[in-house]
KEZAKOL-308243 format. One record per residue (C-alpha): residue in one letter; residue number from 1; x, y, z. Coordinates in steps of 0.001 Angstrom, whole numbers. Example, Ala and Ser with C-alpha at 12.3 -4.5 7.8 and 13.67 -1.06 7.14 Angstrom:
<recs>
+----+-----+---------+---------+---------+
| aa |   i |       x |       y |       z |
+----+-----+---------+---------+---------+
|  A |   1 |   12300 |   -4500 |    7800 |
|  S |   2 |   13670 |   -1060 |    7140 |
+----+-----+---------+---------+---------+
</recs>
This chain:
<recs>
+----+-----+---------+---------+---------+
| aa |   i |       x |       y |       z |
+----+-----+---------+---------+---------+
|  M |   1 |     -83 |      13 |      -6 |
|  D |   2 |    1316 |    3541 |    -953 |
|  I |   3 |     799 |    5585 |    2218 |
|  K |   4 |    1200 |    8855 |     510 |
|  K |   5 |   -1540 |    7999 |   -2042 |
|  F |   6 |   -3829 |    7351 |     954 |
|  Y |   7 |   -3053 |   10744 |    2226 |
|  S |   8 |   -3315 |   12353 |    -896 |
|  K |   9 |   -7005 |   11500 |    -958 |
|  C |  10 |   -7465 |   13028 |    2417 |
|  F |  11 |   -5738 |   16127 |     976 |
|  Q |  12 |   -8561 |   16152 |   -1567 |
|  G |  13 |  -11122 |   16180 |    1202 |
|  N |  14 |  -12499 |   12659 |     460 |
|  V |  15 |  -12073 |   10467 |    3401 |
|  L |  16 |  -14449 |    7980 |    2312 |
|  E |  17 |  -12331 |    7281 |   -1013 |
|  A |  18 |   -9281 |    7018 |    1289 |
|  I |  19 |  -10978 |    4389 |    3488 |
|  N |  20 |  -12013 |    2414 |     567 |
|  Y |  21 |   -8319 |    2622 |    -565 |
|  L |  22 |   -7254 |    1125 |    2782 |
|  E |  23 |   -9865 |   -1592 |    2469 |
|  S |  24 |   -8748 |   -2661 |    -957 |
|  F |  25 |   -5491 |   -4270 |     465 |
|  E |  26 |   -5292 |   -7476 |    2183 |
|  N |  27 |   -2727 |   -8946 |    4583 |
|  N |  28 |   -1960 |   -5473 |    5967 |
|  N |  29 |     599 |   -5168 |    8724 |
|  E |  30 |    -332 |   -4015 |   12269 |
|  D |  31 |      73 |    -272 |   11500 |
|  I |  32 |   -2296 |    -393 |    8544 |
|  L |  33 |   -4857 |   -2244 |   10704 |
|  E |  34 |   -4664 |     260 |   13486 |
|  L |  35 |   -5054 |    3100 |   10883 |
|  K |  36 |   -8189 |    1308 |    9469 |
|  Q |  37 |   -9689 |    1143 |   12945 |
|  K |  38 |   -9060 |    4786 |   13627 |
|  Y |  39 |  -10695 |    5872 |   10354 |
|  L |  40 |  -13703 |    3511 |   10649 |
|  H |  41 |  -14261 |    4734 |   14390 |
|  R |  42 |  -14023 |    8534 |   13479 |
|  F |  43 |  -15727 |    8490 |   10113 |
|  I |  44 |  -17845 |    5493 |    9747 |
|  T |  45 |  -19245 |    4316 |   12989 |
|  Q |  46 |  -18536 |    7762 |   14522 |
|  D |  47 |  -18048 |    6517 |   18062 |
|  E |  48 |  -14537 |    7826 |   18601 |
|  V |  49 |  -14319 |    9855 |   21882 |
|  L |  50 |  -12521 |   13035 |   20453 |
|  K |  51 |   -9770 |   14568 |   22512 |
|  I |  52 |  -10118 |   18195 |   23341 |
|  D |  53 |   -7221 |   20138 |   24663 |
|  S |  54 |   -9116 |   22382 |   26861 |
|  E |  55 |  -10841 |   22242 |   30319 |
|  D |  56 |  -13056 |   25153 |   29433 |
|  P |  57 |  -16662 |   23986 |   28615 |
|  W |  58 |  -17345 |   26831 |   26218 |
|  I |  59 |  -14356 |   25982 |   24316 |
|  E |  60 |  -15164 |   22300 |   24226 |
|  E |  61 |  -18681 |   23160 |   22764 |
|  V |  62 |  -17138 |   25284 |   20034 |
|  L |  63 |  -14737 |   22613 |   18966 |
|  K |  64 |  -17347 |   19982 |   19089 |
|  C |  65 |  -19405 |   21836 |   16608 |
|  Y |  66 |  -16576 |   21963 |   14302 |
|  Y |  67 |  -15731 |   18258 |   14752 |
|  K |  68 |  -19192 |   17424 |   13711 |
|  Y |  69 |  -18962 |   19635 |   10521 |
|  Y |  70 |  -15573 |   17879 |    9598 |
|  I |  71 |  -16948 |   14476 |    9874 |
|  S |  72 |  -20039 |   15447 |    7843 |
|  V |  73 |  -18201 |   17215 |    4829 |
|  L |  74 |  -15313 |   14683 |    4795 |
|  T |  75 |  -17824 |   11901 |    4324 |
|  N |  76 |  -19404 |   13519 |    1253 |
|  H |  77 |  -22513 |   15226 |    2728 |
|  D |  78 |  -23814 |   18443 |     959 |
|  V |  79 |  -21337 |   21163 |    1902 |
|  Q |  80 |  -24021 |   23954 |    2081 |
|  E |  81 |  -26161 |   21905 |    4375 |
|  C |  82 |  -23341 |   21006 |    6665 |
|  E |  83 |  -22537 |   24636 |    6772 |
|  K |  84 |  -26157 |   25516 |    7919 |
|  Q |  85 |  -25720 |   22772 |   10644 |
|  L |  86 |  -22481 |   24387 |   11672 |
|  I |  87 |  -24074 |   27730 |   12068 |
|  V |  88 |  -26962 |   26467 |   14141 |
|  G |  89 |  -24587 |   24734 |   16476 |
|  L |  90 |  -22119 |   27788 |   16806 |
|  A |  91 |  -25154 |   30115 |   17217 |
|  K |  92 |  -26498 |   28071 |   20007 |
|  T |  93 |  -23129 |   28063 |   21753 |
|  L |  94 |  -22881 |   31882 |   21465 |
|  M |  95 |  -26438 |   32337 |   22277 |
|  M |  96 |  -26634 |   34576 |   19153 |
|  N |  97 |  -30430 |   35128 |   17998 |
|  E |  98 |  -29531 |   37293 |   15117 |
|  Y |  99 |  -26697 |   36857 |   12637 |
|  K | 100 |  -26129 |   37143 |    8927 |
|  D | 101 |  -23692 |   34296 |    8183 |
|  L | 102 |  -20821 |   32166 |    9310 |
|  D | 103 |  -18539 |   35107 |    8839 |
|  E | 104 |  -20105 |   36961 |   11360 |
|  I | 105 |  -20333 |   34137 |   13787 |
|  E | 106 |  -16616 |   33575 |   13446 |
|  A | 107 |  -15951 |   37365 |   13976 |
|  R | 108 |  -17712 |   36807 |   17394 |
|  L | 109 |  -15707 |   33580 |   18086 |
|  E | 110 |  -12614 |   35452 |   17281 |
|  S | 111 |  -13309 |   38064 |   19987 |
|  I | 112 |  -14321 |   35680 |   22548 |
|  F | 113 |  -11275 |   33428 |   22169 |
|  G | 114 |   -9036 |   36592 |   22158 |
|  E | 115 |  -10511 |   37367 |   25606 |
|  K | 116 |   -9524 |   33807 |   26648 |
|  G | 117 |   -6021 |   34275 |   25606 |
|  Y | 118 |   -6199 |   32562 |   22113 |
|  C | 119 |   -5766 |   33685 |   18430 |
|  F | 120 |   -8612 |   32554 |   16183 |
|  L | 121 |   -8406 |   32620 |   12318 |
|  G | 122 |  -11691 |   31514 |   10720 |
|  G | 123 |  -12601 |   31199 |    7096 |
|  K | 124 |  -12005 |   28505 |    4646 |
|  T | 125 |   -9110 |   26339 |    3859 |
|  S | 126 |  -10133 |   25180 |     426 |
|  P | 127 |  -12590 |   23449 |     -35 |
|  Y | 128 |  -14044 |   23626 |    3668 |
|  R | 129 |  -14338 |   25696 |    6588 |
|  G | 130 |  -12156 |   25367 |    9674 |
|  P | 131 |  -10500 |   27419 |   12105 |
|  Y | 132 |   -6851 |   27766 |   13413 |
|  I | 133 |   -6892 |   28481 |   17233 |
|  W | 134 |   -3403 |   28802 |   18982 |
|  K | 135 |   -1985 |   30641 |   22025 |
|  T | 136 |    1476 |   31606 |   21273 |
|  T | 137 |    3039 |   33913 |   18606 |
|  N | 138 |    6612 |   35076 |   17993 |
|  K | 139 |    8057 |   36975 |   15067 |
|  E | 140 |   11216 |   37282 |   12937 |
|  D | 141 |   12004 |   39145 |    9605 |
|  F | 142 |   13565 |   37659 |    6745 |
|  L | 143 |   14659 |   38622 |    3195 |
|  V | 144 |   13556 |   36021 |     694 |
|  E | 145 |   14856 |   35441 |   -2821 |
|  L | 146 |   12213 |   34820 |   -5425 |
|  P | 147 |   12156 |   34396 |   -9298 |
|  C | 148 |   11314 |   37879 |   -9799 |
|  G | 149 |   13087 |   39738 |   -6925 |
|  I | 150 |   13736 |   39948 |   -3177 |
|  Q | 151 |   10745 |   39879 |    -903 |
|  K | 152 |   11113 |   41171 |    2792 |
|  V | 153 |    8832 |   39238 |    5087 |
|  T | 154 |    7961 |   39092 |    8654 |
|  V | 155 |    7466 |   35555 |    9854 |
|  F | 156 |    4884 |   34938 |   12742 |
|  F | 157 |    5717 |   31570 |   14419 |
|  I | 158 |    2490 |   30230 |   16118 |
|  S | 159 |    2217 |   27205 |   18251 |
|  E | 160 |     241 |   25789 |   21148 |
|  F | 161 |   -2837 |   24959 |   18944 |
|  I | 162 |   -6189 |   23517 |   20056 |
|  M | 163 |   -7522 |   23197 |   16493 |
|  L | 164 |   -5589 |   23083 |   13061 |
|  S | 165 |   -8553 |   22951 |   10597 |
|  W | 166 |   -9877 |   20205 |    8782 |
|  L | 167 |   -6929 |   18494 |    7154 |
|  H | 168 |   -5270 |   18130 |   10447 |
|  F | 169 |   -8464 |   16403 |   11629 |
|  A | 170 |   -8942 |   14226 |    8348 |
|  T | 171 |   -5229 |   12898 |    8688 |
|  F | 172 |   -5280 |   12438 |   12523 |
|  G | 173 |   -2574 |   15027 |   12829 |
|  K | 174 |    -317 |   13556 |   10091 |
|  H | 175 |    -723 |   16665 |    7777 |
|  H | 176 |   -1891 |   20000 |    8075 |
|  T | 177 |   -1350 |   23703 |    6721 |
|  G | 178 |    2108 |   24490 |    7158 |
|  G | 179 |    1251 |   28325 |    7117 |
|  W | 180 |    -236 |   31179 |    5364 |
|  A | 181 |     353 |   34645 |    4113 |
|  K | 182 |   -1489 |   37796 |    5101 |
|  E | 183 |    -789 |   41465 |    4675 |
|  E | 184 |    1282 |   41685 |    7875 |
|  G | 185 |    3415 |   38794 |    7005 |
|  I | 186 |    3468 |   35088 |    6861 |
|  Y | 187 |    2491 |   32597 |    9541 |
|  Y | 188 |    4494 |   29316 |   10284 |
|  V | 189 |    2409 |   26508 |   12121 |
|  N | 190 |    4573 |   24925 |   14707 |
|  A | 191 |    2177 |   22254 |   15466 |
|  D | 192 |    4579 |   20113 |   17507 |
|  N | 193 |    5811 |   23184 |   19559 |
|  K | 194 |    9510 |   22217 |   18696 |
|  K | 195 |   12558 |   24179 |   18032 |
|  I | 196 |   12510 |   25312 |   14201 |
|  D | 197 |   15495 |   25034 |   12022 |
|  T | 198 |   15199 |   28119 |    9911 |
|  H | 199 |   18120 |   27103 |    7688 |
|  S | 200 |   16661 |   23773 |    6701 |
|  A | 201 |   15504 |   23370 |    3098 |
|  D | 202 |   12076 |   22615 |    4133 |
|  F | 203 |   11731 |   25980 |    6110 |
|  Q | 204 |   13602 |   27894 |    3603 |
|  V | 205 |   11837 |   26579 |     436 |
|  W | 206 |    8659 |   24586 |    1493 |
|  F | 207 |    7516 |   27317 |    3767 |
|  L | 208 |    9399 |   30654 |    3326 |
|  K | 209 |    9687 |   30902 |    -434 |
|  H | 210 |    6232 |   29392 |    -867 |
|  E | 211 |    4433 |   31883 |    1384 |
|  A | 212 |    6668 |   34815 |     490 |
|  Q | 213 |    5524 |   34091 |   -3175 |
|  H | 214 |    1965 |   34395 |   -1933 |
|  L | 215 |    2724 |   37625 |    -219 |
|  S | 216 |    4401 |   39104 |   -3279 |
|  D | 217 |    1436 |   37773 |   -5578 |
|  Y | 218 |   -1148 |   39459 |   -3087 |
|  A | 219 |     217 |   42750 |   -3760 |
|  K | 220 |     976 |   42354 |   -7623 |
|  Y | 221 |   -2078 |   40515 |   -8435 |
|  P | 222 |   -4790 |   41040 |   -5969 |
|  N | 223 |   -7390 |   39425 |   -8192 |
|  L | 224 |   -5450 |   35977 |   -8722 |
|  D | 225 |   -7563 |   32991 |   -7491 |
|  G | 226 |   -6357 |   30250 |   -5066 |
|  S | 227 |   -5371 |   27798 |   -7770 |
|  G | 228 |   -3385 |   30473 |   -9544 |
|  L | 229 |   -1581 |   31223 |   -6191 |
|  E | 230 |    -770 |   27798 |   -5515 |
|  Y | 231 |     455 |   26995 |   -8930 |
|  R | 232 |    3073 |   29917 |   -8642 |
|  A | 233 |    4069 |   29070 |   -5183 |
|  K | 234 |    4394 |   25314 |   -6004 |
|  L | 235 |    6635 |   26167 |   -9057 |
|  V | 236 |    8784 |   28207 |   -6683 |
|  E | 237 |    9138 |   24993 |   -4461 |
|  L | 238 |   10400 |   23038 |   -7475 |
|  I | 239 |   12527 |   25744 |   -8756 |
|  Y | 240 |   14596 |   26035 |   -5313 |
|  H | 241 |   14028 |   22883 |   -3411 |
|  P | 242 |   17232 |   20529 |   -3600 |
|  D | 243 |   15069 |   17267 |   -3484 |
|  T | 244 |   13253 |   17957 |   -6862 |
|  F | 245 |   12056 |   14321 |   -7293 |
|  N | 246 |   10384 |   14261 |   -3901 |
|  K | 247 |    8360 |   17365 |   -4764 |
|  L | 248 |    7389 |   15742 |   -8065 |
|  E | 249 |    6099 |   12729 |   -6235 |
|  T | 250 |    4032 |   14839 |   -3913 |
|  Y | 251 |    2499 |   16713 |   -6747 |
|  I | 252 |    1857 |   13558 |   -8623 |
|  N | 253 |     165 |   12195 |   -5661 |
|  Q | 254 |   -1821 |   15347 |   -4839 |
|  S | 255 |   -3016 |   16124 |   -8576 |
|  K | 256 |   -6555 |   16440 |   -9384 |
|  N | 257 |   -8024 |   18126 |  -12453 |
|  D | 258 |  -10745 |   19962 |  -10387 |
|  N | 259 |  -10301 |   23763 |  -10203 |
|  S | 260 |  -12589 |   23992 |   -6983 |
|  L | 261 |   -9385 |   22282 |   -5005 |
|  A | 262 |   -6841 |   24889 |   -5107 |
|  H | 263 |   -3660 |   22715 |   -3960 |
|  P | 264 |   -4706 |   19446 |   -6013 |
|  Y | 265 |   -5519 |   21344 |   -9238 |
|  A | 266 |   -2304 |   23603 |   -9022 |
|  A | 267 |    -261 |   20306 |   -8601 |
|  F | 268 |   -2290 |   18800 |  -11565 |
|  L | 269 |   -1341 |   21964 |  -13774 |
|  I | 270 |    2430 |   21852 |  -12843 |
|  I | 271 |    2708 |   18114 |  -13667 |
|  N | 272 |     565 |   18509 |  -16809 |
|  G | 273 |    2828 |   21489 |  -17925 |
|  L | 274 |    6096 |   19782 |  -17278 |
|  S | 275 |    4798 |   16668 |  -18950 |
|  N | 276 |    4033 |   18624 |  -22074 |
|  I | 277 |    7492 |   20173 |  -22099 |
|  L | 278 |    9683 |   17361 |  -21109 |
|  F | 279 |    7647 |   14266 |  -22696 |
|  G | 280 |    5543 |   16032 |  -25305 |
|  K | 281 |    2329 |   14470 |  -23838 |
|  E | 282 |    -280 |   15017 |  -21178 |
|  F | 283 |     -74 |   14239 |  -17716 |
|  V | 284 |    2594 |   11759 |  -16841 |
|  G | 285 |    2163 |   10197 |  -13406 |
|  D | 286 |    4918 |    7680 |  -13628 |
|  L | 287 |    7895 |    8940 |  -11365 |
|  E | 288 |   10186 |    6448 |  -12917 |
|  K | 289 |    9877 |    8305 |  -16397 |
|  W | 290 |   10896 |   11410 |  -14571 |
|  N | 291 |   14081 |    9905 |  -13489 |
|  T | 292 |   15435 |   10056 |  -16887 |
|  F | 293 |   15847 |   13851 |  -16205 |
|  D | 294 |   18224 |   15386 |  -13914 |
|  S | 295 |   17006 |   17604 |  -10998 |
|  S | 296 |   18482 |   20858 |  -12453 |
|  S | 297 |   16522 |   20195 |  -15845 |
|  I | 298 |   13296 |   19819 |  -14015 |
|  S | 299 |   14004 |   22992 |  -12055 |
|  K | 300 |   14821 |   24953 |  -15107 |
|  E | 301 |   11642 |   23925 |  -16814 |
|  A | 302 |    9572 |   24820 |  -13574 |
|  L | 303 |   11322 |   28252 |  -13678 |
|  N | 304 |   10274 |   28421 |  -17410 |
|  L | 305 |    6685 |   27699 |  -16637 |
|  F | 306 |    6717 |   30431 |  -13854 |
|  M | 307 |    8335 |   32850 |  -16020 |
|  E | 308 |    5637 |   32157 |  -18820 |
|  N | 309 |    2719 |   32649 |  -16168 |
|  E | 310 |    4459 |   35864 |  -15101 |
|  R | 311 |    4436 |   37213 |  -18738 |
|  V | 312 |     682 |   36336 |  -19055 |
|  L | 313 |     -39 |   38076 |  -15842 |
|  S | 314 |    2072 |   41099 |  -16112 |
|  G | 315 |    3283 |   41235 |  -19866 |
|  E | 316 |    6512 |   42790 |  -18761 |
|  N | 317 |    8104 |   41763 |  -15498 |
|  C | 318 |   10037 |   38787 |  -16411 |
|  E | 319 |   11621 |   37016 |  -19464 |
|  T | 320 |    9514 |   34371 |  -20755 |
|  R | 321 |   12261 |   31481 |  -20949 |
|  V | 322 |   15445 |   30488 |  -19289 |
|  D | 323 |   17795 |   28577 |  -21435 |
+----+-----+---------+---------+---------+
</recs>
């Protein structure tokens, strides 16, 4: 069984498909059998006793509302209906008789969590709702090299989470959003509360360059949609990361030709674009075939795709091709 393929289905927000993939294999080892049981109890029989890292009854009720929503949307229930049920549950917990929508409810949640010593970021991590709730924030400034210049950024290192949105829930904490960019800077999710090696390739490329590219694009192209933003940032990772083939494998596994899913669709566009350039054909998903090219060739073509996209967006800021 390919565990990366299993989690890639969770990334796409389809836990039932991930469970079906697990159950398609026989003679699994003890770890896989344990994983099956965890997913069955959480998403099928729904009799898991969910752990909540708070002794505050009000916080417990809020988190339970989101957990119920996560289980519903991740098992293919109608998203709009799930959001309506989330609104009902949260409004009851907040004792709000009048409200316009979920954004208004989450604004109220942000205020109350702030009074309790927590930061609360609501909204959507495509394709589902799901907040990030944490206690500690530290910051540091960096200068980041990107394909079209230097980006100065402030990084907010955030830790002591009690909720990390739907992907963390869908993967039992194995995967989660690594961070995000906002006008004031970029946020690094330190989910394990560990010391961070800011010189590592993962931090410098997977996080810092990826999110710095978002920050640059927010200013330059404010109307660029989520998949467009992710396409450019993921290309930046391929351009700079020393482990190019690991990135390719990740993108192949994540890929889905569905523009409602920003990350999977961006990964699909990248693999499809590089396949056309290097193989002269549509999407090539066999990693062994990519091994016929060296890492620098793939990085160079990723840069060419980025430059071409920049030319389309701006018409003048960057050259079209690097030879």
